N, C-alpha and C positions, 0 to 999 in steps of 0.2 A: 653850660648848663649849670643852672641855679638850684638846689635842692633844698627841702625843707624837713629836717632830720624828724620834727614832729607829725609829719604828714603833709598833704594837700589841703589848701583851703576848702571847706564846704560847709554852707548852712543850708539846710533845708529839711528835707524826709528824713534825713540820716538821725535827727532827733529821736525818733520812734524808737530807735534801737537801744536807747538809755533807760534804764530801769529807773522805778522812781526811788530806790535807795541810792542809786547814784546820784539823782536831782538833788535830794536831800543832802548829801554829803556835798554836793558842789556848791550848793548855796550857803550852807554852814562855812565852809572854806572860804567862799567870796566875804560874807559878812566880818569874820574875822580880821582879814585883811583891811577892811575898811571901818572898823570900831573906832570909837572916839569921836575925837571934833571933826575928823575929815568926813565923816559919815551924813552929820549935819550938814554940811555944805552942799551935798548932793541930793538934786531933787529926785523923787521918786520914779518918774518917768526915763531919767537918765540912769538910774540904779538898775531899773527892771531889763534896760536896754544892755547894761553892761551884762548883768546876769546871764541874758540870754546869748550875748557873744561868746562869754566863757563857756557855757554849756554847749553851744554849737562847736567851738574848736576841741572840748573835752571830748567830745563822741568819737572824733577821729581815734584816739587810743582805746576807747572803750568797746567799740564795736568790731572786736577781734572775732575771726571766723572760727567756728566751734566744730571740733572733729564732726559734731552729729549733724553738721550741714553738708557732708560728703555722704552720696551712694556710691557704693563699690558695686560693680557689676561682674559678674564671670560666667563662663560657659558650663552649665549644667550637664551639658551633652559632652565634654570635652573626657578623653580616657588616656590620654597621654599622662604618663608617669614616671618622668625622668629617673635614671637608677640613684643618682644623689640628692635627690630630694625626698621629704617625707612620703611615707606610704599614701595612697590614695591619689586622685587627678589632681594635677598641677593648677589650673586654672582656679579651682576651689581654695586648695592650698594657699595660694598666694593672695587671694582676697581676705581670707580669714586672717593671715599673716598681717595684713593693711590694718585690719581692724583691731587686731590685738595692738600692735605698735602704736596705734592712734586712740587708745583709750585712756582718758584720762582718770587718772587713780583717784585724784579727790572729788570730782564731780560725778564721775561715773558715763560721762558724756563719749560717746564713740559713734563711728560712722555705720550709717545704713548698709545691709549688703543683700543683694539678689541675684539669683541665679537663673539665667534666661535658659529656655528650653523650645526646641524645634521640634514640631510634631508632622513636618513634612515630609521626612525622609523616612527611610525603612526600619522600622524598629530594631530589628537585628542587626542592621548594619549600621552602627553609629555614625562610622566615617561620612554616610550618605547625606548627612544632615547639614543644614545650611549654614548653621553657625561653626561648623568645624573646619570651615575651608578659609582662607587669606581673603577671599570677597565674599560677600554674601550675595550669591548669585540669585537673580530672577527668572521668571519664565517670558516676560515680553520685554521687547526691544524695540519700539516702533514711536517713540514719544520723543526723540531727541530734540525736536523744535518746540513742543510744546503747543502746538497748533495742528489742526486739520482743515481739510475743506469741507464746507458744510453738504457740499453735492458732489457728485463726481462729474469730472469733465472729461470730455473725450479727447481733449488735447493731452491729457497726462495720464489716462490708463488707469485700471483697477489698482496696479503697483507701484502709484505716483510715490515719490520720495517726498513726504511733506517736510523734511528738514531741509528741501532744497525750492521752495516756492518762492518764485520770483515776484516782486512787488510792483503792479503795473502802474503805481503812482512815481515810480521811479526808474524809468528806462533810460540807461545811460549807455549811449555807445560810442567806443574809442577805435580808430582806426589803427591796426595793428603795426607798430614800427614806426609810427608819426606821419603827420602829413606829407612830408616830402617824399615819401614812397607811393603817392598815389595821385591819380588824376582827380583831383577833388569834385571835378564838375561833372564826372560822371556817378557820383555816388546817389544811391537811390533807396530810400526806405518807406517801408509802407506797413500799416496795422490791419491785419486778420483778425476779426473777429470770429466767435464760434458760429455765429449766424449773422448772416448779411453780408454785404460788400467790403472790399479792402478798401482801406483809405490812405492814400499816398500823404506823407507828412514831409517827405524831402524828396525833389526831383532835380535832376542836373545840378547837385550840390546847393540847391537853394532850397529853403523852409517853404512848403506850399501851403500851410495852413495859418491860420490864427489860432492864440490860444496859449495853453503852458507848454511852450517848446523855446528852446534858444540852442543856437550854434555857437561854437568857440574856435578861434583861430588858433590857439594852442595846441599843442600834441596833449594835454592833461585829459581833454575829453572833446569829441567831436560833436556830438547832439545829445541834449537832454530833454525827456519829453514826458509830462503826466499822461498816459496813455488811457488811464481811466477816465479822464476829464473829456476825453473824446469819444472813448467806448467803452460801455460797462460790461462786465462778466470777463472770463479769460480771453486771452488774445495770444495771437503769434506775431513776433516783430521780425519782419525778414528785410535783409538791406543786401546790397551789392555795390560794388565800386570795381573800377579798373586800375591795375596798379602802373607805373610807370614804364613796365616792360610789355604793355598792352593785353595783360591776362586780366580776365574778368574773375573775381571773388565773390562769395555769396555765403551770408550768414543767417541763421535764425535761431530765435530763444523763445521760450513759451513763458507766460505771465499769468498771473491770476488776479482777480479783483480781491483787495482787502475787506470788501463787504462779504465775500463767499467763504472767508476763513474765521475761525473760532478758537478760541483756547481751549486746551484739552489736557486732561490729567491721564488719559488713557492712552493716547493714540486711534489709528483708524482700528485697530481690533477690539478696543473697547476694554482693555484689561491693563489694571496698573502697572507699570513698570516697576514699580517699588513695593508690590505687595508683600514680597515675604519679608522685607523688612517691616513692614508695619505690623504684621501678625506675630512675629519673631520676636521684635525688638518694642516697637513705639508702643504697642497695646497692653503688654505685660508691663512696661515701666510706668506707664501711665496709671494704670489701675493700682499699681502699689503706691505711686506717689498720691493719686487720690481717694486711697482707701480711708474711712473715716476713722477705722479701728486704731491705725497708726498714726493718727495726728498726735500732735504735741501737746502737753498738759494745757497750754490755752487754748485750744482746738484748731491751731494753725496745720493745715494739711501739709504733708511734706513736699508736695508740689511748690508750695511757697516757703519753705524752710530750708529746702537745699539748695547750696550754691553751686558745688562742683559735683561732677561724676567722675569716678575714675574706672577707666574700662581695662578690665587683667587679661594678660596673656593668655590666650588660649580664644578669646573672642576675634569675629573677623576683624580685620585692619581698614577695609573699604565697604564701601556701600553705596547704592544706587541715589543719586540726588532726588529730591522731591519729586514725584511725578515723572521721574526719568528723563528731566530735561537737560541737555548737555549745557554747561557754560565752560566759558573762556575769557580770556581779556586782550587776545589780539585779533588781527584781521584774517587770520589763517583758519580754515575751517578743521584742518587736521589738528590744532592745538586745542579743539573744544573736546570736553568729554562729560559724561553721565556719570562717572565713577569718583565720589569723593570720599574723603576721610571718615570713618565709621563715627569717630567721635564727635566731629562737625555737623553729621546729620543728627545725632542726638541731641547737640546743643539747639537745634531749632525746634525741638520736641512741641513748643507751644509758640512759635513765632509766627505772626500773621503775614505770610508772605505776599498774598494779594493785596494786602491793605498796605504794607510798606511800600513793595516795588511796584505796584499798580496793575492794570488789568489791559493796559492798551496794546494792542498787537501794531507792529512796525518794522519796517525793512532795515535790517543791519549790513552795513557793506563787509563782504569778505574779499579777500583777494583772489583772484582766479586769472586764467588764461585767455577766457572769451574775450571777444571784443566787446560783449556785453556785460557790464561790469555787474557783479553779484550782488544784489540787495536782496536776501533772503528773509521773508515773513517769519518772526520769532515773538515767543512769548518774552515778556520782561525779565523774566528768570533765566535767560540765556546768558546773562552776565551774574557775576557772584554778587552778592550783598556787600557795599562798599561804604567806607567812612562813616558816618553817622547812623547807617543802619545798626551798627553797633554801639549803643548808648553810652557804654562804658569807654570807649577809645579816648585814647588822650588827644584833645582838640588840636596839641601842637605836634603831634607825631610826623616825623619825617620833614620837619622844618629846620632851618639852619641853626637857630638858637634855642631850643625847647628848654622850658623852666618848667620847675614844681613851685616857684614861687610868683613869678609874673604873667600876667597873661592867663586866657582861659583854661579851667584845670578839668582833670577828669572826675567824672561821678564816683562817688563811693559804692564799690560794690556790696550790696546789703539787700536782703529782702524787700525793706520798705522802700528803697531806692528804685529797687527794680518794679515795684509794683505801681509806680508812678509811669511806666512805660509798657502799659499790659500788650499791645501790639507788637513791641520787641522785646519780648520775653526771652532771656537767655540763662542757659548755664554755661559753665565752663568746663569742657570736657578735655581729659589728658589720660595717657595711657601708663599703666605699670606693665613696660612689655619689653622684649629684647630677644635676641636670637636663639636664647634657650629659656629654661625656667629659673635656674641658679641666678642668671644675670636679671632676671626680671625681679626676681625676690630681694636681690642685693640694692636696688634702687630705692626701696622702702627702708631698709636698714641705713644706708648713708643720707637719707633725708632725715630721719629721726636725729641721728647724730650731729648733722650739720645744725639741726633746729636748736639743740641743746649746746653745743659747744664751738660751732664755726665762728671764731673771732679772727682780727687781724694775727695775733699771736699763733693761730694753729699752722703749724709746720714751719714755724721759724725758731731754728737753733741758735743758743746763745754763740756768741762769737763769729757767727758768719756773716758774711758781708752780701746784703742783698741790692744789687745794684741792677739797673735797666739795662745790662748788657744782650747783645743781640741772640744769643744761645738761649737765653731764659724768657725775654720777652718780645722776641721779635721787632717788630716796627710799632710798638707800644706807643712812642711818640705821635702816631698818626691818628690814635683814637683818642678823642675827647672825653669818651665815657672811661677808659682805660686810665686815662690822668686824674679822673676824680676819684676811682676807686682807689687807685695808687695812694692818692693824698688821704686817704682815709687809712692807709697802715696795711693795707691787704698788699702781700710780695709775690704772690703765686698768680700772675697774668701774662696774656700772651695774644699777640695780635698778626695774625699773617701778612698784612700791607696791602692785601688785594680786596677789590669791592666784593669778592664772595666771602671773604672772609670775616666772621664776627668775632667779637672780644671773647676770648678763653677764660674762663675764673677756675683758680684752683689746679692750674697745670702744673705737674711737677716732672723735671727731666731726671735721668740716669744720675746726674751730678749734683742732686740736691739735699744728699744724706739720707735718702730713703732707701727701701729694698730693691725698687723696680730696677730693670735694666733698660726700659724704654719709658715713652710718654705715658705717663698715668695722672691720675685727678684725686685732689682732697675729696672729703664729703663734702656734697654741695657742689661740686665741680660742675662746670657747664660748658658746651662748645657746640657749635653748629656751623654748618658750610652753606651757603647759599648757591646751589648749583642744581642743574634740572636732574642729572640721574643721582642725586642722595636720594635713595629710598632703601627700601628693606631689604633688597637682595645682595648689593654690594657696593652700597652707598658709605660716605664719610660718616652718617649717623651710625652704621653698623661698627665701624671700627671704634668709633668714639665710646660706644657702650662697652665695646669688649675692653677699653682702655680704663673704665672705670668712671665715666662720667655719672652726675646723678639727673642731670636733665640735659635734652637734646631735641632736635627739631628736624623731620625731614619731610618727603613727599611719601604719602601713604601708598601712592601707586605711581610708578615711572611709565608715562606714556601709555599705550596699548588700553584706550578708552578712558583714560584721565586727562583733566587740563593741563597744560604746560604752565609750569609755575614763573614766578616773575621775581624781581629783586626785591619785593617788599613783601614776600611771602611769609618770611620767619617774623623778626621784629627790627627795631630801632634800638641799637646800642645804648642811644643817648636818653631813651626814655626807659628801657628794660632795666639796665643796672642802677641808675638812680633809685628806681621804684624799690628795689631790692634793698638799697643802703636806707631806705625808708624803714625797713621791717616790714613791706608788703609779702603778701606771701607769693610764691610763684606763680600760681593760678591768676592771681590778681594783676601780676606785672605782664603774665602774658595776655590776659584779655584785653589791658588796656593798649597792647600792641597789635590785636588783632585787626588788621584794617579791612579784613575779607572774611565773610562768612560764609558756610556752605561751600567749602574750598576744600582743595587737596591736601593742605598742611597738616600734618600729624605731630601733637605735640607729646612728647615722652617723659614722663617726670611725675613728681607728686605735686600736687596743686597745691598741698599744706606745706609745703618746704617754704622756710624761711632761714636767713642767716642771722643766728643767734646774736651778734654783733656786742652790743655792751652788757646786753643780758646774759651772756654766755656764762655758763657753769663751768668750773674747773674739772678739767678732767679727772676720773678716779684711776688709779693704780690697774695697770693690765695684769691680770693675775690667772693663771692656767694650772690647770689639775692633769698632768698628764696620764692618769690614770683614769679619769673620767672623762676628760673632753678631747683626747687625740683618738681617733679612730681609723682604720683602714678597712677599704672595702675593695673587692676583685668583682670588676664588672667586664664586660666584652666591649669590644669596640666595634668600629663600623665593618673592620675585616675579621670579625667573630675571633680576635686574639685577647685573652684575658689581659687585664691592665690592673695594677694596683693604685687606687685613689686614696689620698689623705685627707683627712678633714678635721679641721679642729673649731670647737663650739665654745664661742666666746659667753653664750648666755646673754646675749644682748636683750634688753628690755624696753619698754618705754619709758619707764624711769631711769634707767641705767643703760643707755644705749652704748655698744661696742663695738668698733670694727679694727680692723688689723691687715697688715702686709704679712705674707708668711714666705719665707725663704727655707727651702731644704737642700742642704749639701750632704751627700753620702761620704762614707769612709773611702770609698773608690774615687772621689773626686767628681761625683756627678752633682753637679750645680742647677738647682730649680727654684728660680725666684717666680713670685705672684706678682702681677704689676698692681692688682686693685687692692681697695680696702674694703673688706666684707664681715660680717659678723660670723661667717663660717667659712672661714678661707679654705679652700678646695684645690688641691692639684695633682696630677698624674705621677707618680715616682716611675712608673716604666712597666714594663711585663715582668710577671712573676720571677722569670728567672735571674733579673739583673737588677733586682731591688733590696737583696738579703745582705744584712751587714748593718752596721751602725748608722743612724743619721743624725744630724744636728739641725734643730729646728729654732729658726728664730722670727719671732713676731715683734711687728713695730705698728704701735697706733698713731694717729696723725699728728701727735705732740712729740711724738721721738720716743716715747716710752718702750723698751724692749724687755722680752722675755725669751730666752734661751732653754731650751730643753732638748736632751737625747734620747732617742729611742731606737730600740734593736728590731729589725725586721728579720723575721724568718719564714719563708715560704708564705710569702705576703701577709704574714700577721705580725703584729705589733708586740714585742716585750720591752714596755715601758720603764724607764728608769728615772 
């Protein structure tokens, strides 16, 4: 992998992101460089070309993504207020914390914020509302295939399954178990139309008609026929054959004429299968983005200004795909599903699916056990949008030797470039989410810290030898991206060595000199495992979040109505990590790796996160006022037992972000380390009866700075010294 530390080459619409002031400054710089005799030898045409060349490349650095290009969404109906968070519902608290930590003190630029509200539930019972569930449920579920019969056929009945309409243009019959088990000269196949006489197409093992029909002597298939070319309308195809034991077997299957089938966004009941998403989410978000009163000073609507959306803890994690159409990438029907990631559904808010994917109904092959191959009629949307459907995907994604210098490069993700692809209009959407509100909120604090301080020196202690031993880095030598990042000076890397393992950044072990007694991660840390069960219930993603990553990926829903993932559902290390090394935001890096749109992958992390790298500031000293910053609270656990919780407030701000690990040791020998780096490190000391006495608190930041304080606990309250 070759990388260009100044960013990928791109000339074109990105120029529109450069201000007049920037242009003037660039032109002045250029003339200073070519003043004197040299300038006299350069033609005006060449001079202008060189100026434009410099301007185009300069825009890579100038077109930074602003905090105001983020829309933060929260659940206005959420009632959850976890004991250790601030007073008030947690979804809104996290959204407001995001805005606060991403407000630019110099310019005043900050993310936009919008609370979503559902009017469908019983107003007295907030929990009945759609937005308060893991999945945004719908009232209809009959449009999985995206097609319906124009008229009812007696062959299918009133309760026909529109997701299993066989295409009469592709009738394929396969003798079960192979030809050797059958007396082929007894094979008989006929087509029986709704009206009229049956048509015999195979008699005594021989084709009996002329036209679009073929036989095959191998076991792959026996007979293929375009039944529509012989008989219009719905038909039943019947077959019989005698096996080598002399027993006669008969089979039949019903087929429909593709001309009698039409695309549908509702299914047979006439109701949208994604209506609740449209009313609870899409309509209010669009109204906000298109509100002229909220337009930017130059008149630009937020619709065109916003690049990223952040979905906060408390909003649903899944929604129904557009029109309720199930999608998948295998030939197994049970691997298809209409449940997709909530964020990926939002991503397509202005995407023209019909124009990009087309409206041609056709038969798709599925695996089945019947002698009749399953070619079911489907909308084109039964497959996820792939490849160039995302105009910002890296053209060399998943290639053998991807490069950010040679070969085709990804488009810059900016409003001006996006406007060149109106049919493929995309936002990038990720979640600030975790199993609990405290973990979710911590993602924001780690992001801001990493964006200010994360460089190769973070976590590196003087005199310690950081080698590529197996305990620390695993099979790092197998990872091309890992070697690139290592060569840039970053020493906290790990690769599991298997195909399901992606490169982990910022991974620290218990022997690396920090306070954690198990695997943890520095701020900005990234980990992900590509495996089908990796979801919100018990997947590796959940464990990674508990261990303190800042970014991870998983399946928004594992099975049960969701499509099955594949090995390219996450990202390509060889594109993802070099993009971050260039200074790309996490959102940009994820977007150029997003090979499928409208899919089940959920991105967890702040899209504005960057590694500070060479722009990193020096970390400020870690200071704690134990009289103001250390607090103890008594809260009941799930068994209704009172537990004493300790929390230290580091007073992290956007300008001075602070995170630290916490380690508490009691005079009685109770040893309680906390794995993660947090702005408000929190841990449970134990029950009221067992925590009294003196405690020694140690805090350590990601650069190894320590603060040690003593407190005395009496009846679950602190007497601080």
